[in-house]
DONUMI-802689 format. One line per 2 residues: their letters; for each residue x, y, z of C-alpha. Coordinates in Angstrom, 3 decimals. Example, Ala and Ser with C-alpha at 12.3 -4.5 7.8 and 13.67 -1.06 7.14 Angstrom:
// residues 2
AS) 12.300/-4.500/7.800 ~ 13.670/-1.060/7.140
This chain:
// residues 459
XX) 88.018/162.664/74.653 ~ 86.318/165.990/75.388
XX) 83.680/165.316/72.732 ~ 83.160/161.817/74.160
XX) 82.446/163.192/77.676 ~ 80.152/165.830/76.236
XX) 78.239/163.029/74.502 ~ 78.040/161.145/77.805
XX) 76.659/164.261/79.515 ~ 73.987/164.531/76.806
XX) 73.199/160.856/77.184 ~ 72.884/161.235/80.947
XX) 70.435/164.111/80.516 ~ 68.322/161.989/78.179
XX) 68.466/159.109/80.655 ~ 67.168/161.319/83.440
XX) 64.435/162.811/81.283 ~ 63.475/159.288/80.146
XX) 63.259/157.973/83.751 ~ 61.194/161.042/84.719
XX) 58.717/160.377/81.906 ~ 58.465/156.664/82.906
XX) 56.736/157.781/86.140 ~ 53.471/158.401/84.260
XX) 51.570/156.083/81.853 ~ 50.858/159.033/79.621
XX) 54.539/159.778/78.977 ~ 56.086/156.337/79.518
XX) 56.378/155.488/75.791 ~ 58.113/158.774/74.944
XX) 60.321/158.348/78.029 ~ 61.430/154.932/76.817
XX) 62.226/156.418/73.367 ~ 64.216/159.322/74.880
XX) 66.255/156.963/77.097 ~ 66.935/154.718/74.088
XX) 68.253/157.668/72.109 ~ 70.516/158.511/75.041
XX) 71.856/154.963/75.059 ~ 72.496/155.119/71.288
XX) 74.469/158.314/71.770 ~ 76.502/156.730/74.550
XX) 77.286/153.660/72.434 ~ 78.322/155.733/69.412
XX) 80.533/157.944/71.577 ~ 82.201/154.923/73.156
XX) 82.869/153.089/69.880 ~ 84.272/156.149/68.131
XX) 86.614/157.025/71.024 ~ 88.774/153.944/70.474
XX) 91.073/153.376/67.546 ~ 91.809/149.658/67.621
XX) 88.371/148.023/67.460 ~ 87.102/145.175/65.334
XX) 83.943/146.786/63.968 ~ 82.957/143.523/62.241
XX) 82.738/141.736/65.566 ~ 80.805/144.687/67.075
XX) 78.345/144.627/64.141 ~ 77.904/140.853/64.435
XX) 77.203/141.182/68.178 ~ 74.715/143.982/67.621
XX) 72.855/142.036/64.905 ~ 72.702/138.859/67.000
XX) 71.556/140.842/70.019 ~ 68.954/142.726/68.019
XX) 67.499/139.528/66.576 ~ 67.284/137.827/69.968
XX) 65.847/140.959/71.646 ~ 63.254/141.560/68.884
XX) 62.213/137.910/68.975 ~ 61.583/137.984/72.674
XX) 59.868/141.370/72.568 ~ 57.475/140.239/69.861
XX) 56.694/136.777/71.242 ~ 56.590/137.348/74.983
XX) 53.109/137.553/76.432 ~ 52.208/140.311/78.864
XX) 51.950/137.763/81.712 ~ 55.558/136.757/81.007
XX) 56.906/140.318/81.119 ~ 58.166/139.942/84.730
XX) 60.115/136.867/83.719 ~ 61.712/138.769/80.824
XX) 62.629/141.646/83.095 ~ 64.245/139.189/85.498
XX) 66.282/137.716/82.629 ~ 67.343/141.153/81.404
XX) 68.540/141.986/84.936 ~ 70.522/138.759/84.971
XX) 72.078/139.353/81.570 ~ 73.018/142.906/82.576
XX) 74.795/141.692/85.658 ~ 76.430/138.878/83.767
XX) 77.684/141.218/81.059 ~ 79.243/143.502/83.685
XX) 80.989/140.526/85.334 ~ 82.304/139.229/82.001
XX) 83.757/142.639/81.031 ~ 85.390/142.987/84.451
XX) 86.787/139.454/84.244 ~ 88.264/140.161/80.796
XX) 89.920/143.263/82.165 ~ 91.392/141.226/85.054
XX) 92.875/138.644/82.765 ~ 94.329/141.292/80.418
XX) 95.910/143.335/83.183 ~ 96.937/140.456/85.543
XX) 100.594/140.519/86.413 ~ 101.281/143.832/84.652
XX) 102.086/147.263/86.009 ~ 98.550/148.372/85.190
XX) 97.047/146.004/87.821 ~ 96.623/148.555/90.611
XX) 94.833/148.007/93.894 ~ 91.974/150.290/92.807
XX) 91.525/148.454/89.532 ~ 91.535/145.019/91.150
XX) 89.124/146.137/93.898 ~ 86.597/147.515/91.406
XX) 86.941/144.353/89.304 ~ 86.153/142.200/92.344
XX) 83.150/144.397/93.216 ~ 81.823/144.209/89.659
XX) 82.186/140.455/89.482 ~ 80.661/139.923/92.920
XX) 77.543/142.002/92.266 ~ 77.251/141.010/88.606
XX) 77.528/137.230/89.202 ~ 75.170/137.395/92.173
XX) 72.676/139.304/89.973 ~ 72.990/136.710/87.237
XX) 72.250/133.644/89.325 ~ 69.721/135.417/91.553
XX) 67.831/136.697/88.485 ~ 67.592/133.235/86.957
XX) 66.224/131.827/90.232 ~ 63.637/134.654/90.219
XX) 62.870/133.782/86.552 ~ 62.397/130.124/87.547
XX) 60.064/130.999/90.422 ~ 57.945/133.219/88.176
XX) 57.941/130.692/85.313 ~ 57.033/127.816/87.619
XX) 59.969/125.365/87.194 ~ 61.342/126.490/90.609
XX) 58.889/126.380/93.514 ~ 57.240/129.774/94.141
XX) 57.191/128.896/97.836 ~ 60.154/129.895/99.958
XX) 62.831/127.189/99.940 ~ 64.448/127.086/103.351
XX) 66.676/124.698/105.296 ~ 68.282/124.721/108.781
XX) 71.301/126.978/109.118 ~ 70.510/128.811/105.851
XX) 71.271/132.291/107.127 ~ 74.461/131.057/108.786
XX) 75.521/129.579/105.431 ~ 74.813/132.893/103.690
XX) 76.833/134.700/106.352 ~ 79.776/132.360/105.875
XX) 79.598/132.710/102.125 ~ 79.588/136.513/102.427
XX) 82.587/136.492/104.800 ~ 84.547/134.110/102.588
XX) 83.748/136.338/99.592 ~ 85.100/139.390/101.386
XX) 88.209/137.481/102.480 ~ 88.921/136.154/98.960
XX) 88.259/139.531/97.414 ~ 90.657/141.218/99.829
XX) 93.303/138.511/99.092 ~ 93.047/139.111/95.376
XX) 93.113/142.879/95.800 ~ 96.249/142.851/97.975
XX) 98.044/140.584/95.481 ~ 99.595/138.140/97.909
XX) 100.150/135.385/95.415 ~ 97.745/132.666/94.119
XX) 95.348/135.470/93.159 ~ 94.029/133.555/90.169
XX) 92.672/130.665/92.286 ~ 91.064/133.118/94.670
XX) 89.615/135.036/91.732 ~ 87.851/131.913/90.502
XX) 86.663/131.385/94.091 ~ 85.067/134.809/94.146
XX) 83.103/133.979/90.986 ~ 81.978/130.625/92.375
XX) 80.961/131.908/95.807 ~ 79.139/134.942/94.330
XX) 77.167/132.599/92.031 ~ 76.188/130.362/94.969
XX) 75.251/133.364/97.160 ~ 72.977/134.661/94.432
XX) 71.097/131.379/94.545 ~ 70.933/130.996/98.316
XX) 69.747/134.586/98.825 ~ 66.919/134.196/96.302
XX) 65.456/130.757/96.935 ~ 64.020/131.606/100.416
XX) 61.982/134.477/98.945 ~ 58.385/133.626/98.068
XX) 56.381/134.450/94.976 ~ 54.436/137.203/96.791
XX) 57.670/139.166/97.076 ~ 58.890/138.735/93.494
XX) 57.985/142.375/92.515 ~ 60.403/143.625/95.174
XX) 63.069/141.109/94.186 ~ 62.859/142.173/90.567
XX) 63.289/145.819/91.557 ~ 66.216/144.942/93.819
XX) 67.981/142.822/91.202 ~ 67.456/145.691/88.685
XX) 69.331/147.882/91.140 ~ 72.070/145.312/91.525
XX) 72.592/145.175/87.770 ~ 73.000/148.981/87.810
XX) 75.577/148.817/90.592 ~ 77.534/146.142/88.722
XX) 77.502/148.296/85.558 ~ 78.701/151.344/87.543
XX) 81.512/149.288/89.134 ~ 82.545/148.104/85.625
XX) 82.512/151.756/84.533 ~ 85.172/152.440/87.166
XX) 87.106/149.377/85.896 ~ 87.186/150.801/82.388
XX) 87.180/154.420/83.550 ~ 84.162/155.010/81.287
XX) 82.073/157.948/82.436 ~ 79.050/156.940/80.398
XX) 78.900/153.488/81.992 ~ 79.366/154.998/85.469
XX) 76.532/157.425/84.993 ~ 74.063/154.979/83.437
XX) 74.874/152.328/86.048 ~ 74.407/154.770/88.900
XX) 71.069/155.916/87.489 ~ 69.814/152.316/87.180
XX) 71.135/151.413/90.645 ~ 69.548/154.456/92.309
XX) 66.188/154.186/90.520 ~ 66.059/150.498/91.341
XX) 66.629/151.164/95.039 ~ 63.968/153.911/95.040
XX) 61.454/151.585/93.373 ~ 62.369/148.781/95.807
XX) 61.676/151.179/98.725 ~ 58.321/152.180/97.186
XX) 57.340/148.480/96.813 ~ 58.320/147.716/100.389
XX) 56.192/150.621/101.615 ~ 53.387/149.303/99.436
XX) 53.502/146.110/101.515 ~ 54.363/147.858/104.813
XX) 57.384/145.642/105.191 ~ 61.121/146.227/105.461
XX) 63.570/145.040/102.831 ~ 65.177/142.748/105.410
XX) 61.792/141.100/106.034 ~ 61.314/140.572/102.279
XX) 64.725/138.946/101.906 ~ 64.778/136.886/105.099
XX) 61.088/136.637/106.086 ~ 60.161/133.653/103.881
XX) 56.561/134.961/103.498 ~ 54.266/132.364/102.022
XX) 55.979/129.383/103.651 ~ 53.096/128.506/106.007
XX) 50.550/127.813/103.302 ~ 48.835/125.043/105.214
XX) 47.523/127.528/107.768 ~ 45.631/129.200/104.955
XX) 44.206/125.910/103.808 ~ 42.434/125.306/107.134
XX) 40.896/128.775/107.002 ~ 39.589/128.168/103.502
XX) 37.337/125.329/104.660 ~ 35.588/127.637/107.143
XX) 34.651/130.270/104.572 ~ 31.078/130.154/103.308
XX) 30.973/131.595/99.804 ~ 28.061/132.657/97.616
XX) 28.559/131.552/94.025 ~ 26.879/133.541/91.320
XX) 26.525/133.745/87.504 ~ 27.201/136.462/84.967
XX) 23.426/136.973/84.618 ~ 23.093/137.840/88.275
XX) 26.252/139.976/88.103 ~ 24.829/141.872/85.154
XX) 21.616/142.665/87.122 ~ 23.636/143.830/90.094
XX) 25.691/146.112/87.800 ~ 22.532/147.392/86.129
XX) 21.318/148.780/89.463 ~ 24.680/150.413/90.237
XX) 25.787/153.992/89.639 ~ 29.464/153.691/90.557
XX) 31.664/150.727/89.696 ~ 35.369/150.188/90.540
XX) 37.366/147.544/88.678 ~ 40.207/145.911/90.614
XX) 42.610/144.092/88.243 ~ 44.957/141.418/89.488
XX) 47.287/138.761/88.188 ~ 44.345/136.557/87.168
XX) 43.337/139.243/84.698 ~ 46.852/139.169/83.198
XX) 46.918/135.357/82.992 ~ 43.616/135.354/81.055
XX) 44.745/138.308/78.857 ~ 41.418/139.896/79.630
XX) 42.481/143.517/79.473 ~ 40.514/144.181/76.256
XX) 37.475/142.363/77.618 ~ 37.408/144.453/80.782
XX) 37.615/147.624/78.750 ~ 34.595/146.550/76.693
XX) 32.629/145.832/79.816 ~ 33.600/149.213/81.269
XX) 32.609/151.023/78.069 ~ 29.249/149.242/78.116
XX) 28.687/150.279/81.717 ~ 29.600/153.863/80.803
XX) 27.119/153.833/77.951 ~ 24.505/152.818/80.539
XX) 25.312/155.948/82.590 ~ 27.621/154.319/85.153
XX) 30.813/155.819/86.514 ~ 33.710/153.380/86.112
XX) 37.136/153.638/87.808 ~ 40.139/151.302/88.098
XX) 41.925/150.601/91.379 ~ 45.671/149.880/90.979
XX) 47.556/148.479/93.924 ~ 51.316/149.151/93.910
XX) 52.153/145.451/94.076 ~ 49.287/144.069/91.995
XX) 50.549/141.504/89.472 ~ 54.120/140.301/89.434
XX) 56.071/143.439/88.860 ~ 55.800/147.188/89.540
XX) 53.346/148.806/87.135 ~ 52.160/145.457/85.747
XX) 48.485/146.387/85.843 ~ 49.107/149.923/84.448
XX) 50.883/148.547/81.408 ~ 48.296/145.838/80.895
XX) 45.367/148.309/80.913 ~ 47.264/150.895/78.878
XX) 47.735/148.194/76.200 ~ 43.937/147.970/76.025
XX) 43.672/151.797/75.671 ~ 41.967/152.292/79.030
XX) 42.049/156.086/79.662 ~ 44.970/156.981/81.926
XX) 42.854/159.323/84.094 ~ 40.703/156.340/85.152
XX) 43.708/154.444/86.594 ~ 43.897/155.438/90.253
XX) 46.495/154.341/92.814 ~ 45.750/153.102/96.303
XX) 45.681/156.469/98.094 ~ 43.440/157.988/95.424
XX) 40.960/155.153/95.107 ~ 40.412/153.959/98.718
XX) 38.156/156.860/99.662 ~ 36.012/156.095/96.590
XX) 35.043/152.603/97.881 ~ 32.881/154.009/100.635
XX) 30.218/155.216/98.158 ~ 30.932/152.533/95.522
XX) 27.963/150.409/94.495 ~ 29.933/147.514/93.015
XX) 33.635/146.552/93.107 ~ 34.656/143.993/90.523
XX) 37.773/142.063/91.645 ~ 39.406/140.280/88.743
XX) 42.040/137.805/89.880 ~ 43.370/139.951/92.741
XX) 43.892/138.255/96.090 ~ 46.309/139.393/98.775
XX) 45.918/143.091/97.888 ~ 42.186/142.996/98.793
XX) 42.352/140.745/101.808 ~ 40.843/142.484/104.905
XX) 42.997/140.270/107.183 ~ 45.829/142.781/106.516
XX) 43.993/145.222/108.788 ~ 43.274/143.119/111.862
XX) 44.895/139.635/111.815 ~ 48.255/140.043/113.548
XX) 49.178/136.424/112.721 ~ 48.763/137.006/109.001
XX) 51.941/137.388/106.890 ~ 50.321/140.367/105.186
XX) 49.277/142.122/108.416 ~ 49.856/145.837/108.108
XX) 50.079/145.809/104.338 ~ 48.007/148.665/102.776
XX) 45.137/147.082/100.831 ~ 42.398/148.198/98.514
XX) 39.251/148.641/100.631 ~ 36.953/146.777/98.304
XX) 35.009/145.252/101.241 ~ 33.630/148.684/101.997
XX) 31.688/148.678/98.714 ~ 28.002/147.807/98.848
XX) 28.600/144.718/96.692 ~ 31.812/142.937/95.728
XX) 31.889/140.659/92.646 ~ 34.973/138.490/92.750
XX) 36.173/136.514/89.739 ~ 38.588/133.688/90.273
XX) 39.403/130.388/88.624 ~ 39.537/128.485/91.921
XX) 39.594/129.090/95.667 ~ 43.409/128.606/95.723
XX) 45.210/131.196/97.916 ~ 47.380/133.969/96.504
XX) 51.139/134.260/96.586 ~ 51.213/134.913/100.385
XX) 49.822/131.420/100.849 ~ 46.718/132.419/102.831
XX) 43.013/132.362/102.091 ~ 41.138/135.598/101.564
XX) 38.430/136.195/104.129 ~ 36.784/138.672/101.771
XX) 35.336/135.748/99.843 ~ 33.080/134.834/102.746
XX) 31.721/138.316/103.429 ~ 27.958/138.879/103.194
XX) 28.359/141.504/100.509 ~ 30.633/139.324/98.338
XX) 29.556/137.055/95.509 ~ 31.961/134.749/93.593
XX) 31.835/134.197/89.815 ~ 34.246/131.397/88.990
XX) 35.973/130.892/85.674 ~ 38.518/132.359/83.284
XX) 38.462/136.160/83.520 ~ 38.315/136.698/79.762
XX) 35.463/134.247/79.252 ~ 33.585/135.639/82.236
XX) 33.928/139.215/81.097 ~ 32.967/138.362/77.516
XX) 29.782/136.677/78.723 ~ 29.073/139.501/81.200
XX) 29.378/142.010/78.349 ~ 26.757/140.142/76.375
XX) 24.458/139.893/79.378 ~ 24.759/143.661/79.944
XX) 23.913/144.442/76.352 ~ 20.780/142.280/76.619
X) 19.398/144.168/79.593
């Protein structure tokens, strides 16, 4: 047992080092490898610490899981990465709930069923089941088969409150062991599953990055609770690390939008989409072509690229790198502006551009890049919407009011690429599109950038 705990300590150290390295694009890949090695050590230590195990079943489970995981990892597109993360969060919570439920059934009615054990089982099942159903609703919203708009109905928060109270009451009933615990145990599972759905459906697509981070934290809390159920130090440590890091990331994302977590969960941002529609009709835009955009860029000295979800959808990360390299060969300075909530998950744009081998030192966060816009000749906005909307500074009625944005409108010229004039996830139109220094180049980002690259080479 001593060797097992020493292995868990080593695994924990590797987890912490891995998470630390994930904070920078330069070291993220090695950080992922280090954390994976830590998890391998923890698994080996756990398996070898038990005598009566069916290693055939363990091997079969590992092989099936490896095949499924490798298939998803190879086939999933970069634009679908947030959906996959949401599913992984759900599976993590579901696995914790299943292990806790198995422990409840095996210890039910025996002397080993202590109050502490039952209480931790209930906590693990509550958080794990809520994470499972909530994550699949988040997956559905991101994938498009559940509406990305907030789904609300009268008395929704009252219903959530009643569900939470009933969950606490049933959990306490099971923990105290007053008889009929099994029926109440099933009730806890059912109510937790419903609560996961009702808490997630009123959250709009604009807030999905925060929801993913929060659900990631929930999955860690569920794992830590299951660690107490099994009295497994490795599971407690790894679950606590995931739970804490998820909460920290959630807090960072909320600050990136200048909103509280309560507002994200209960605010239903994006619901009033029609108000944005009326504003869109009043915006007078100037449509342009790649030829004209190339001439504007030819006269520029400093260019800042602002990637958004539209870039990810078009898989245009390699095309934008080629355009940037062409501009650099023409003597231009090119930088990339990365907003903390650009895309559909934290770090989405960083990973996307790193995949295209864009130099890490050119990727600048909001605080670093905003002063650069004041002497920027051209800002190229590729599929970004809410994170560059000047309404966040002055329109108190806007759902994004107060959110820190990229100050692209302060550039001498702004070239915006979008497929259509449809609003972003917040459900409002972007007033930037009607500014005098803004020109719109409509179309698929990859096709537009490919054509722009050719036009630049012909100058």
